[in-house]
PDB file of N, CA, C and O in Angstrom:
ATOM      1  N   MET A   1      88.086  85.048 110.640  1.00  0.00           N
ATOM      2  CA  MET A   1      88.612  84.994 109.389  1.00  0.00           C
ATOM      3  C   MET A   1      87.279  85.297 108.479  1.00  0.00           C
ATOM      4  O   MET A   1      86.448  84.391 108.552  1.00  0.00           O
ATOM      5  N   ASN A   2      86.875  86.534 107.534  1.00  0.00           N
ATOM      6  CA  ASN A   2      86.124  86.954 106.879  1.00  0.00           C
ATOM      7  C   ASN A   2      85.799  85.823 105.613  1.00  0.00           C
ATOM      8  O   ASN A   2      86.625  85.115 105.036  1.00  0.00           O
ATOM      9  N   ASP A   3      84.560  85.888 105.420  1.00  0.00           N
ATOM     10  CA  ASP A   3      84.417  84.717 104.074  1.00  0.00           C
ATOM     11  C   ASP A   3      85.315  85.223 102.813  1.00  0.00           C
ATOM     12  O   ASP A   3      85.885  84.336 102.177  1.00  0.00           O
ATOM     13  N   ALA A   4      85.464  86.373 102.460  1.00  0.00           N
ATOM     14  CA  ALA A   4      86.183  86.606 101.344  1.00  0.00           C
ATOM     15  C   ALA A   4      87.601  86.415 101.472  1.00  0.00           C
ATOM     16  O   ALA A   4      88.339  86.072 100.548  1.00  0.00           O
ATOM     17  N   PHE A   5      87.999  86.684 102.811  1.00  0.00           N
ATOM     18  CA  PHE A   5      89.746  86.191 102.900  1.00  0.00           C
ATOM     19  C   PHE A   5      89.832  84.783 102.835  1.00  0.00           C
ATOM     20  O   PHE A   5      90.823  84.310 102.279  1.00  0.00           O
ATOM     21  N   ARG A   6      88.828  83.894 103.382  1.00  0.00           N
ATOM     22  CA  ARG A   6      88.672  82.403 103.589  1.00  0.00           C
ATOM     23  C   ARG A   6      88.744  82.162 101.842  1.00  0.00           C
ATOM     24  O   ARG A   6      89.577  81.405 101.345  1.00  0.00           O
ATOM     25  N   ASP A   7      87.955  82.767 101.198  1.00  0.00           N
ATOM     26  CA  ASP A   7      87.872  82.423  99.746  1.00  0.00           C
ATOM     27  C   ASP A   7      89.028  82.705  98.830  1.00  0.00           C
ATOM     28  O   ASP A   7      89.185  81.976  97.851  1.00  0.00           O
ATOM     29  N   ARG A   8      89.814  83.659  99.054  1.00  0.00           N
ATOM     30  CA  ARG A   8      91.465  84.130  98.730  1.00  0.00           C
ATOM     31  C   ARG A   8      92.273  83.251  99.201  1.00  0.00           C
ATOM     32  O   ARG A   8      93.310  83.024  98.578  1.00  0.00           O
ATOM     33  N   LEU A   9      91.946  82.459 100.575  1.00  0.00           N
ATOM     34  CA  LEU A   9      93.073  81.760 100.775  1.00  0.00           C
ATOM     35  C   LEU A   9      92.797  80.151 100.222  1.00  0.00           C
ATOM     36  O   LEU A   9      93.853  79.527 100.114  1.00  0.00           O
ATOM     37  N   VAL A  10      91.784  79.509  99.919  1.00  0.00           N
ATOM     38  CA  VAL A  10      90.992  78.354  99.729  1.00  0.00           C
ATOM     39  C   VAL A  10      91.709  78.329  98.208  1.00  0.00           C
ATOM     40  O   VAL A  10      92.340  77.348  97.814  1.00  0.00           O
ATOM     41  N   ALA A  11      91.510  79.612  97.370  1.00  0.00           N
ATOM     42  CA  ALA A  11      91.938  79.897  95.888  1.00  0.00           C
ATOM     43  C   ALA A  11      93.714  79.629  95.930  1.00  0.00           C
ATOM     44  O   ALA A  11      94.419  79.223  95.006  1.00  0.00           O
ATOM     45  N   ALA A  12      94.042  79.932  97.043  1.00  0.00           N
ATOM     46  CA  ALA A  12      95.660  80.097  96.848  1.00  0.00           C
ATOM     47  C   ALA A  12      96.539  78.534  97.500  1.00  0.00           C
ATOM     48  O   ALA A  12      97.726  78.209  97.476  1.00  0.00           O
ATOM     49  N   MET A  13      95.470  77.944  97.971  1.00  0.00           N
ATOM     50  CA  MET A  13      96.038  76.596  98.252  1.00  0.00           C
ATOM     51  C   MET A  13      96.097  75.613  97.184  1.00  0.00           C
ATOM     52  O   MET A  13      95.282  75.502  96.268  1.00  0.00           O
ATOM     53  N   ARG A  14      97.363  74.754  97.427  1.00  0.00           N
ATOM     54  CA  ARG A  14      97.955  73.922  96.678  1.00  0.00           C
ATOM     55  C   ARG A  14      98.042  72.645  97.200  1.00  0.00           C
ATOM     56  O   ARG A  14      98.286  72.682  98.406  1.00  0.00           O
ATOM     57  N   SER A  15      97.919  71.365  96.681  1.00  0.00           N
ATOM     58  CA  SER A  15      97.862  70.064  97.063  1.00  0.00           C
ATOM     59  C   SER A  15      99.275  69.674  97.597  1.00  0.00           C
ATOM     60  O   SER A  15     100.120  70.510  97.277  1.00  0.00           O
ATOM     61  N   PRO A  16      99.614  68.940  98.108  1.00  0.00           N
ATOM     62  CA  PRO A  16     101.210  68.404  98.641  1.00  0.00           C
ATOM     63  C   PRO A  16     101.711  68.127  97.158  1.00  0.00           C
ATOM     64  O   PRO A  16     100.925  67.662  96.333  1.00  0.00           O
ATOM     65  N   GLY A  17     102.760  68.361  96.899  1.00  0.00           N
ATOM     66  CA  GLY A  17     103.807  67.903  95.660  1.00  0.00           C
ATOM     67  C   GLY A  17     103.534  68.588  94.347  1.00  0.00           C
ATOM     68  O   GLY A  17     103.930  68.245  93.234  1.00  0.00           O
ATOM     69  N   GLN A  18     102.609  69.860  94.756  1.00  0.00           N
ATOM     70  CA  GLN A  18     101.778  70.492  93.625  1.00  0.00           C
ATOM     71  C   GLN A  18     102.823  72.202  93.329  1.00  0.00           C
ATOM     72  O   GLN A  18     102.510  73.159  92.620  1.00  0.00           O
ATOM     73  N   GLY A  19     103.854  72.036  94.044  1.00  0.00           N
ATOM     74  CA  GLY A  19     104.460  73.398  93.824  1.00  0.00           C
ATOM     75  C   GLY A  19     104.071  74.576  94.567  1.00  0.00           C
ATOM     76  O   GLY A  19     104.446  75.673  94.154  1.00  0.00           O
ATOM     77  N   ALA A  20     103.305  74.479  95.703  1.00  0.00           N
ATOM     78  CA  ALA A  20     103.074  75.432  97.162  1.00  0.00           C
ATOM     79  C   ALA A  20     104.189  76.158  97.264  1.00  0.00           C
ATOM     80  O   ALA A  20     105.272  75.586  97.141  1.00  0.00           O
ATOM     81  N   ASP A  21     104.121  77.651  97.525  1.00  0.00           N
ATOM     82  CA  ASP A  21     105.438  78.079  98.003  1.00  0.00           C
ATOM     83  C   ASP A  21     105.484  78.460  99.410  1.00  0.00           C
ATOM     84  O   ASP A  21     106.432  79.133  99.816  1.00  0.00           O
ATOM     85  N   ILE A  22     104.410  78.037 100.300  1.00  0.00           N
ATOM     86  CA  ILE A  22     104.483  78.407 101.743  1.00  0.00           C
ATOM     87  C   ILE A  22     103.627  76.998 102.726  1.00  0.00           C
ATOM     88  O   ILE A  22     102.476  76.579 102.601  1.00  0.00           O
ATOM     89  N   ALA A  23     104.629  76.590 103.592  1.00  0.00           N
ATOM     90  CA  ALA A  23     103.553  75.753 104.740  1.00  0.00           C
ATOM     91  C   ALA A  23     103.040  76.544 105.750  1.00  0.00           C
ATOM     92  O   ALA A  23     104.036  76.888 106.386  1.00  0.00           O
ATOM     93  N   ALA A  24     102.239  76.943 106.173  1.00  0.00           N
ATOM     94  CA  ALA A  24     101.720  77.760 107.186  1.00  0.00           C
ATOM     95  C   ALA A  24     101.177  76.498 107.984  1.00  0.00           C
ATOM     96  O   ALA A  24     100.431  75.695 107.423  1.00  0.00           O
ATOM     97  N   THR A  25     101.609  76.328 109.436  1.00  0.00           N
ATOM     98  CA  THR A  25     101.195  75.642 110.312  1.00  0.00           C
ATOM     99  C   THR A  25     101.030  76.520 111.767  1.00  0.00           C
ATOM    100  O   THR A  25     101.490  77.652 111.923  1.00  0.00           O
ATOM    101  N   HIS A  26     100.469  75.950 112.532  1.00  0.00           N
ATOM    102  CA  HIS A  26      99.804  76.110 113.963  1.00  0.00           C
ATOM    103  C   HIS A  26     100.789  75.828 114.976  1.00  0.00           C
ATOM    104  O   HIS A  26     101.067  74.629 115.005  1.00  0.00           O
ATOM    105  N   VAL A  27     101.463  76.591 115.887  1.00  0.00           N
ATOM    106  CA  VAL A  27     102.235  76.432 117.030  1.00  0.00           C
ATOM    107  C   VAL A  27     101.897  76.767 117.995  1.00  0.00           C
ATOM    108  O   VAL A  27     102.492  77.812 118.256  1.00  0.00           O
ATOM    109  N   ALA A  28     101.098  76.433 118.929  1.00  0.00           N
ATOM    110  CA  ALA A  28     100.651  77.223 120.070  1.00  0.00           C
ATOM    111  C   ALA A  28     100.023  78.462 119.810  1.00  0.00           C
ATOM    112  O   ALA A  28      98.949  78.462 119.209  1.00  0.00           O
ATOM    113  N   GLY A  29     100.416  79.253 120.087  1.00  0.00           N
ATOM    114  CA  GLY A  29      99.665  80.539 119.624  1.00  0.00           C
ATOM    115  C   GLY A  29     100.489  81.601 118.404  1.00  0.00           C
ATOM    116  O   GLY A  29     100.622  82.789 118.110  1.00  0.00           O
ATOM    117  N   PHE A  30     100.856  80.376 118.021  1.00  0.00           N
ATOM    118  CA  PHE A  30     101.510  81.088 116.587  1.00  0.00           C
ATOM    119  C   PHE A  30     101.438  80.114 115.250  1.00  0.00           C
ATOM    120  O   PHE A  30     101.308  78.891 115.195  1.00  0.00           O
ATOM    121  N   ALA A  31     101.600  81.317 113.949  1.00  0.00           N
ATOM    122  CA  ALA A  31     101.350  80.801 112.828  1.00  0.00           C
ATOM    123  C   ALA A  31     103.170  80.479 112.380  1.00  0.00           C
ATOM    124  O   ALA A  31     104.066  81.323 112.366  1.00  0.00           O
ATOM    125  N   ARG A  32     103.253  79.408 112.143  1.00  0.00           N
ATOM    126  CA  ARG A  32     104.597  79.396 111.288  1.00  0.00           C
ATOM    127  C   ARG A  32     104.948  79.234 109.736  1.00  0.00           C
ATOM    128  O   ARG A  32     104.873  78.143 109.171  1.00  0.00           O
ATOM    129  N   PHE A  33     105.312  80.339 109.138  1.00  0.00           N
ATOM    130  CA  PHE A  33     105.130  80.459 107.782  1.00  0.00           C
ATOM    131  C   PHE A  33     106.386  79.859 107.303  1.00  0.00           C
ATOM    132  O   PHE A  33     107.414  80.533 107.365  1.00  0.00           O
ATOM    133  N   GLU A  34     106.419  78.233 106.663  1.00  0.00           N
ATOM    134  CA  GLU A  34     107.847  77.683 106.145  1.00  0.00           C
ATOM    135  C   GLU A  34     107.794  78.103 104.571  1.00  0.00           C
ATOM    136  O   GLU A  34     106.798  77.836 103.898  1.00  0.00           O
ATOM    137  N   PRO A  35     108.875  78.746 104.048  1.00  0.00           N
ATOM    138  CA  PRO A  35     109.085  79.173 102.878  1.00  0.00           C
ATOM    139  C   PRO A  35     109.365  77.375 101.751  1.00  0.00           C
ATOM    140  O   PRO A  35     110.315  76.630 101.993  1.00  0.00           O
ATOM    141  N   LEU A  36     108.658  77.171 100.997  1.00  0.00           N
ATOM    142  CA  LEU A  36     108.993  76.072 100.295  1.00  0.00           C
ATOM    143  C   LEU A  36     109.821  76.249  99.100  1.00  0.00           C
ATOM    144  O   LEU A  36     110.393  75.376  98.448  1.00  0.00           O
ATOM    145  N   THR A  37     109.795  77.538  98.911  1.00  0.00           N
ATOM    146  CA  THR A  37     110.550  78.099  97.453  1.00  0.00           C
ATOM    147  C   THR A  37     111.264  79.022  97.345  1.00  0.00           C
ATOM    148  O   THR A  37     110.530  80.008  97.414  1.00  0.00           O
ATOM    149  N   GLU A  38     112.512  79.405  97.183  1.00  0.00           N
ATOM    150  CA  GLU A  38     113.350  80.328  96.988  1.00  0.00           C
ATOM    151  C   GLU A  38     112.474  81.756  96.942  1.00  0.00           C
ATOM    152  O   GLU A  38     112.817  82.614  97.755  1.00  0.00           O
ATOM    153  N   ARG A  39     111.588  81.998  96.221  1.00  0.00           N
ATOM    154  CA  ARG A  39     110.797  83.161  95.687  1.00  0.00           C
ATOM    155  C   ARG A  39     109.853  83.341  97.303  1.00  0.00           C
ATOM    156  O   ARG A  39     109.797  84.480  97.768  1.00  0.00           O
ATOM    157  N   ALA A  40     109.425  82.631  97.777  1.00  0.00           N
ATOM    158  CA  ALA A  40     108.804  82.569  98.918  1.00  0.00           C
ATOM    159  C   ALA A  40     109.730  83.085  99.996  1.00  0.00           C
ATOM    160  O   ALA A  40     109.349  84.068 100.632  1.00  0.00           O
ATOM    161  N   GLY A  41     111.014  82.488 100.307  1.00  0.00           N
ATOM    162  CA  GLY A  41     111.521  82.689 101.305  1.00  0.00           C
ATOM    163  C   GLY A  41     112.014  84.212 101.110  1.00  0.00           C
ATOM    164  O   GLY A  41     111.831  84.975 102.059  1.00  0.00           O
ATOM    165  N   GLU A  42     112.514  84.612 100.156  1.00  0.00           N
ATOM    166  CA  GLU A  42     113.008  86.128  99.674  1.00  0.00           C
ATOM    167  C   GLU A  42     111.825  87.052 100.083  1.00  0.00           C
ATOM    168  O   GLU A  42     112.037  88.167 100.560  1.00  0.00           O
ATOM    169  N   TRP A  43     110.795  86.647  99.919  1.00  0.00           N
ATOM    170  CA  TRP A  43     109.511  87.542  99.958  1.00  0.00           C
ATOM    171  C   TRP A  43     109.229  87.412 101.962  1.00  0.00           C
ATOM    172  O   TRP A  43     109.301  88.530 102.472  1.00  0.00           O
ATOM    173  N   LEU A  44     109.056  86.704 102.599  1.00  0.00           N
ATOM    174  CA  LEU A  44     109.141  86.512 103.791  1.00  0.00           C
ATOM    175  C   LEU A  44     110.177  87.592 104.288  1.00  0.00           C
ATOM    176  O   LEU A  44     109.959  88.564 105.011  1.00  0.00           O
ATOM    177  N   ARG A  45     111.490  87.130 103.652  1.00  0.00           N
ATOM    178  CA  ARG A  45     112.594  88.190 104.456  1.00  0.00           C
ATOM    179  C   ARG A  45     112.711  89.522 104.328  1.00  0.00           C
ATOM    180  O   ARG A  45     113.162  90.305 105.163  1.00  0.00           O
ATOM    181  N   THR A  46     112.079  89.872 102.717  1.00  0.00           N
ATOM    182  CA  THR A  46     111.513  91.319 102.674  1.00  0.00           C
ATOM    183  C   THR A  46     110.424  91.620 103.234  1.00  0.00           C
ATOM    184  O   THR A  46     110.480  92.768 103.674  1.00  0.00           O
ATOM    185  N   ALA A  47     109.501  91.143 103.414  1.00  0.00           N
ATOM    186  CA  ALA A  47     108.260  91.542 104.129  1.00  0.00           C
ATOM    187  C   ALA A  47     108.309  91.716 105.662  1.00  0.00           C
ATOM    188  O   ALA A  47     107.433  92.211 106.371  1.00  0.00           O
ATOM    189  N   THR A  48     109.618  91.163 106.069  1.00  0.00           N
ATOM    190  CA  THR A  48     109.249  91.232 107.674  1.00  0.00           C
ATOM    191  C   THR A  48     110.580  91.886 107.924  1.00  0.00           C
ATOM    192  O   THR A  48     111.203  91.488 108.908  1.00  0.00           O
ATOM    193  N   ALA A  49     111.142  92.896 107.127  1.00  0.00           N
ATOM    194  CA  ALA A  49     112.583  93.529 107.278  1.00  0.00           C
ATOM    195  C   ALA A  49     112.633  94.129 108.554  1.00  0.00           C
ATOM    196  O   ALA A  49     111.794  94.987 108.828  1.00  0.00           O
ATOM    197  N   GLY A  50     113.393  93.843 109.277  1.00  0.00           N
ATOM    198  CA  GLY A  50     113.311  94.601 110.731  1.00  0.00           C
ATOM    199  C   GLY A  50     113.155  93.514 111.931  1.00  0.00           C
ATOM    200  O   GLY A  50     113.951  92.586 112.080  1.00  0.00           O
ATOM    201  N   GLU A  51     112.216  93.707 112.630  1.00  0.00           N
ATOM    202  CA  GLU A  51     112.032  92.888 113.865  1.00  0.00           C
ATOM    203  C   GLU A  51     111.426  91.485 113.711  1.00  0.00           C
ATOM    204  O   GLU A  51     110.220  91.540 113.951  1.00  0.00           O
ATOM    205  N   ALA A  52     111.741  90.538 113.469  1.00  0.00           N
ATOM    206  CA  ALA A  52     110.708  89.239 113.379  1.00  0.00           C
ATOM    207  C   ALA A  52     111.529  88.046 114.220  1.00  0.00           C
ATOM    208  O   ALA A  52     112.671  88.110 114.677  1.00  0.00           O
ATOM    209  N   THR A  53     110.728  87.113 114.268  1.00  0.00           N
ATOM    210  CA  THR A  53     111.132  85.829 114.919  1.00  0.00           C
ATOM    211  C   THR A  53     111.119  84.631 113.753  1.00  0.00           C
ATOM    212  O   THR A  53     110.162  84.397 113.014  1.00  0.00           O
ATOM    213  N   TRP A  54     112.232  84.017 113.756  1.00  0.00           N
ATOM    214  CA  TRP A  54     112.418  83.066 112.926  1.00  0.00           C
ATOM    215  C   TRP A  54     113.037  81.801 113.743  1.00  0.00           C
ATOM    216  O   TRP A  54     114.033  81.825 114.465  1.00  0.00           O
ATOM    217  N   ASP A  55     112.066  80.514 113.402  1.00  0.00           N
ATOM    218  CA  ASP A  55     112.435  79.261 113.521  1.00  0.00           C
ATOM    219  C   ASP A  55     113.411  78.540 112.538  1.00  0.00           C
ATOM    220  O   ASP A  55     112.872  77.674 111.849  1.00  0.00           O
ATOM    221  N   GLY A  56     114.720  78.733 112.351  1.00  0.00           N
ATOM    222  CA  GLY A  56     115.295  78.475 111.329  1.00  0.00           C
ATOM    223  C   GLY A  56     115.157  79.166 110.038  1.00  0.00           C
ATOM    224  O   GLY A  56     115.778  80.220 109.905  1.00  0.00           O
ATOM    225  N   ASP A  57     114.413  78.718 109.038  1.00  0.00           N
ATOM    226  CA  ASP A  57     114.103  79.655 107.658  1.00  0.00           C
ATOM    227  C   ASP A  57     112.571  79.813 107.961  1.00  0.00           C
ATOM    228  O   ASP A  57     111.899  80.548 107.237  1.00  0.00           O
ATOM    229  N   ALA A  58     112.081  79.235 108.867  1.00  0.00           N
ATOM    230  CA  ALA A  58     110.372  79.755 109.090  1.00  0.00           C
ATOM    231  C   ALA A  58     110.212  80.947 109.990  1.00  0.00           C
ATOM    232  O   ALA A  58     110.841  81.140 111.031  1.00  0.00           O
ATOM    233  N   LEU A  59     109.248  81.759 109.436  1.00  0.00           N
ATOM    234  CA  LEU A  59     108.608  83.007 110.074  1.00  0.00           C
ATOM    235  C   LEU A  59     107.511  82.583 111.176  1.00  0.00           C
ATOM    236  O   LEU A  59     106.475  81.953 110.959  1.00  0.00           O
ATOM    237  N   MET A  60     107.912  83.003 112.230  1.00  0.00           N
ATOM    238  CA  MET A  60     106.805  82.704 113.151  1.00  0.00           C
ATOM    239  C   MET A  60     105.967  83.985 113.705  1.00  0.00           C
ATOM    240  O   MET A  60     106.682  84.854 114.204  1.00  0.00           O
ATOM    241  N   VAL A  61     104.953  84.173 113.700  1.00  0.00           N
ATOM    242  CA  VAL A  61     104.002  85.400 114.086  1.00  0.00           C
ATOM    243  C   VAL A  61     102.824  85.027 115.056  1.00  0.00           C
ATOM    244  O   VAL A  61     102.226  83.957 114.950  1.00  0.00           O
ATOM    245  N   GLU A  62     102.608  85.709 115.745  1.00  0.00           N
ATOM    246  CA  GLU A  62     101.212  85.520 116.569  1.00  0.00           C
ATOM    247  C   GLU A  62     100.153  84.941 115.410  1.00  0.00           C
ATOM    248  O   GLU A  62     100.158  85.326 114.241  1.00  0.00           O
ATOM    249  N   ILE A  63      99.505  84.228 115.805  1.00  0.00           N
ATOM    250  CA  ILE A  63      98.242  83.510 115.208  1.00  0.00           C
ATOM    251  C   ILE A  63      97.229  84.849 114.718  1.00  0.00           C
ATOM    252  O   ILE A  63      96.413  84.596 113.831  1.00  0.00           O
ATOM    253  N   ARG A  64      97.260  86.045 115.190  1.00  0.00           N
ATOM    254  CA  ARG A  64      96.467  86.896 115.150  1.00  0.00           C
ATOM    255  C   ARG A  64      96.723  87.851 113.768  1.00  0.00           C
ATOM    256  O   ARG A  64      95.959  88.388 112.966  1.00  0.00           O
ATOM    257  N   TYR A  65      97.946  87.793 113.886  1.00  0.00           N
ATOM    258  CA  TYR A  65      98.645  88.791 112.753  1.00  0.00           C
ATOM    259  C   TYR A  65      98.777  87.509 111.161  1.00  0.00           C
ATOM    260  O   TYR A  65      99.051  87.957 110.048  1.00  0.00           O
ATOM    261  N   MET A  66      98.574  86.274 111.349  1.00  0.00           N
ATOM    262  CA  MET A  66      98.313  85.526 110.429  1.00  0.00           C
ATOM    263  C   MET A  66      97.420  85.899 109.047  1.00  0.00           C
ATOM    264  O   MET A  66      97.994  85.767 107.966  1.00  0.00           O
ATOM    265  N   PRO A  67      96.114  86.332 109.072  1.00  0.00           N
ATOM    266  CA  PRO A  67      95.563  86.771 107.596  1.00  0.00           C
ATOM    267  C   PRO A  67      96.144  87.934 107.609  1.00  0.00           C
ATOM    268  O   PRO A  67      95.580  88.482 106.662  1.00  0.00           O
ATOM    269  N   LEU A  68      97.092  88.904 108.147  1.00  0.00           N
ATOM    270  CA  LEU A  68      97.506  90.117 107.578  1.00  0.00           C
ATOM    271  C   LEU A  68      98.922  89.365 106.568  1.00  0.00           C
ATOM    272  O   LEU A  68      99.076  89.831 105.439  1.00  0.00           O
ATOM    273  N   LEU A  69      99.594  88.572 106.901  1.00  0.00           N
ATOM    274  CA  LEU A  69     100.454  88.153 106.411  1.00  0.00           C
ATOM    275  C   LEU A  69     100.034  87.596 105.076  1.00  0.00           C
ATOM    276  O   LEU A  69     100.328  87.981 103.945  1.00  0.00           O
ATOM    277  N   ALA A  70      99.143  86.422 105.548  1.00  0.00           N
ATOM    278  CA  ALA A  70      98.730  85.506 104.293  1.00  0.00           C
ATOM    279  C   ALA A  70      97.932  86.599 103.173  1.00  0.00           C
ATOM    280  O   ALA A  70      97.936  86.334 101.971  1.00  0.00           O
ATOM    281  N   GLU A  71      97.409  87.561 103.586  1.00  0.00           N
ATOM    282  CA  GLU A  71      96.776  88.395 102.400  1.00  0.00           C
ATOM    283  C   GLU A  71      97.939  88.671 101.734  1.00  0.00           C
ATOM    284  O   GLU A  71      98.163  88.278 100.589  1.00  0.00           O
ATOM    285  N   ALA A  72      98.749  89.379 102.446  1.00  0.00           N
ATOM    286  CA  ALA A  72      99.772  89.842 101.318  1.00  0.00           C
ATOM    287  C   ALA A  72     100.496  88.895 100.537  1.00  0.00           C
ATOM    288  O   ALA A  72     100.733  89.101  99.346  1.00  0.00           O
ATOM    289  N   ALA A  73     100.891  87.782 101.193  1.00  0.00           N
ATOM    290  CA  ALA A  73     101.702  86.900 100.184  1.00  0.00           C
ATOM    291  C   ALA A  73     100.676  86.417  99.240  1.00  0.00           C
ATOM    292  O   ALA A  73     101.125  86.075  98.146  1.00  0.00           O
ATOM    293  N   ILE A  74      99.438  86.312  99.404  1.00  0.00           N
ATOM    294  CA  ILE A  74      98.538  85.814  98.643  1.00  0.00           C
ATOM    295  C   ILE A  74      98.619  86.992  97.267  1.00  0.00           C
ATOM    296  O   ILE A  74      98.766  86.584  96.115  1.00  0.00           O
ATOM    297  N   ALA A  75      98.501  88.436  97.588  1.00  0.00           N
ATOM    298  CA  ALA A  75      98.495  89.508  96.802  1.00  0.00           C
ATOM    299  C   ALA A  75      99.868  89.309  96.068  1.00  0.00           C
ATOM    300  O   ALA A  75      99.885  89.798  94.938  1.00  0.00           O
ATOM    301  N   GLU A  76     100.824  88.797  96.407  1.00  0.00           N
ATOM    302  CA  GLU A  76     102.068  88.553  95.502  1.00  0.00           C
ATOM    303  C   GLU A  76     102.069  87.325  94.739  1.00  0.00           C
ATOM    304  O   GLU A  76     103.090  86.753  94.356  1.00  0.00           O
ATOM    305  N   GLY A  77     100.942  86.964  94.544  1.00  0.00           N
ATOM    306  CA  GLY A  77     101.088  85.546  94.142  1.00  0.00           C
ATOM    307  C   GLY A  77     101.777  84.250  94.493  1.00  0.00           C
ATOM    308  O   GLY A  77     102.068  83.429  93.622  1.00  0.00           O
ATOM    309  N   LEU A  78     102.020  84.082  95.691  1.00  0.00           N
ATOM    310  CA  LEU A  78     102.131  83.147  96.481  1.00  0.00           C
ATOM    311  C   LEU A  78     101.461  81.872  97.020  1.00  0.00           C
ATOM    312  O   LEU A  78     100.485  82.183  97.702  1.00  0.00           O
ATOM    313  N   THR A  79     101.572  81.086  96.978  1.00  0.00           N
ATOM    314  CA  THR A  79     100.383  80.098  97.181  1.00  0.00           C
ATOM    315  C   THR A  79     100.550  79.055  98.335  1.00  0.00           C
ATOM    316  O   THR A  79     101.745  78.874  98.565  1.00  0.00           O
ATOM    317  N   PHE A  80      99.675  78.271  99.179  1.00  0.00           N
ATOM    318  CA  PHE A  80      99.992  77.540 100.413  1.00  0.00           C
ATOM    319  C   PHE A  80      99.668  76.337 100.119  1.00  0.00           C
ATOM    320  O   PHE A  80      98.822  75.984  99.298  1.00  0.00           O
ATOM    321  N   GLU A  81     100.537  75.489 100.983  1.00  0.00           N
ATOM    322  CA  GLU A  81     100.278  74.190 100.809  1.00  0.00           C
ATOM    323  C   GLU A  81      99.220  73.593 101.404  1.00  0.00           C
ATOM    324  O   GLU A  81      99.369  73.527 102.624  1.00  0.00           O
ATOM    325  N   ARG A  82      97.997  73.039 100.921  1.00  0.00           N
ATOM    326  CA  ARG A  82      96.732  72.625 101.725  1.00  0.00           C
ATOM    327  C   ARG A  82      96.856  71.852 102.879  1.00  0.00           C
ATOM    328  O   ARG A  82      96.314  72.207 103.925  1.00  0.00           O
ATOM    329  N   ASP A  83      97.502  70.851 102.796  1.00  0.00           N
ATOM    330  CA  ASP A  83      97.352  69.858 104.042  1.00  0.00           C
ATOM    331  C   ASP A  83      98.247  70.345 105.092  1.00  0.00           C
ATOM    332  O   ASP A  83      98.405  69.592 106.053  1.00  0.00           O
ATOM    333  N   GLU A  84      98.959  71.642 105.083  1.00  0.00           N
ATOM    334  CA  GLU A  84      99.611  71.905 105.763  1.00  0.00           C
ATOM    335  C   GLU A  84      99.413  73.277 106.953  1.00  0.00           C
ATOM    336  O   GLU A  84      99.846  73.568 108.068  1.00  0.00           O
ATOM    337  N   LEU A  85      98.463  73.872 105.899  1.00  0.00           N
ATOM    338  CA  LEU A  85      97.721  74.894 106.526  1.00  0.00           C
ATOM    339  C   LEU A  85      97.019  75.012 107.772  1.00  0.00           C
ATOM    340  O   LEU A  85      95.993  74.430 108.124  1.00  0.00           O
ATOM    341  N   LEU A  86      97.765  75.902 108.428  1.00  0.00           N
ATOM    342  CA  LEU A  86      97.237  75.720 110.023  1.00  0.00           C
ATOM    343  C   LEU A  86      96.724  74.559 110.981  1.00  0.00           C
ATOM    344  O   LEU A  86      95.775  74.634 111.761  1.00  0.00           O
ATOM    345  N   ASN A  87      97.536  73.494 110.760  1.00  0.00           N
ATOM    346  CA  ASN A  87      96.790  72.175 111.145  1.00  0.00           C
ATOM    347  C   ASN A  87      96.733  72.089 112.468  1.00  0.00           C
ATOM    348  O   ASN A  87      96.186  71.124 113.001  1.00  0.00           O
TER     349      ASN A  87
END
């Protein structure tokens, strides 16, 4: 993770209960992107049209793809729950 990305990610974090759009957690070698808002769920489904792995409503991606997906989400104005971010 480069410094510029880390700065954008930190700026896109919200404390629990502060209206974050996505909870991103680390599960084995995967990042789990769980939508917390309808907007985030719609964006995740649209952004991954085609082949994707889902765990219920949560998108599962190899950890190496986490920065790319997070960058795209941030560019769309989506935010991440701080306490959940890749715990």
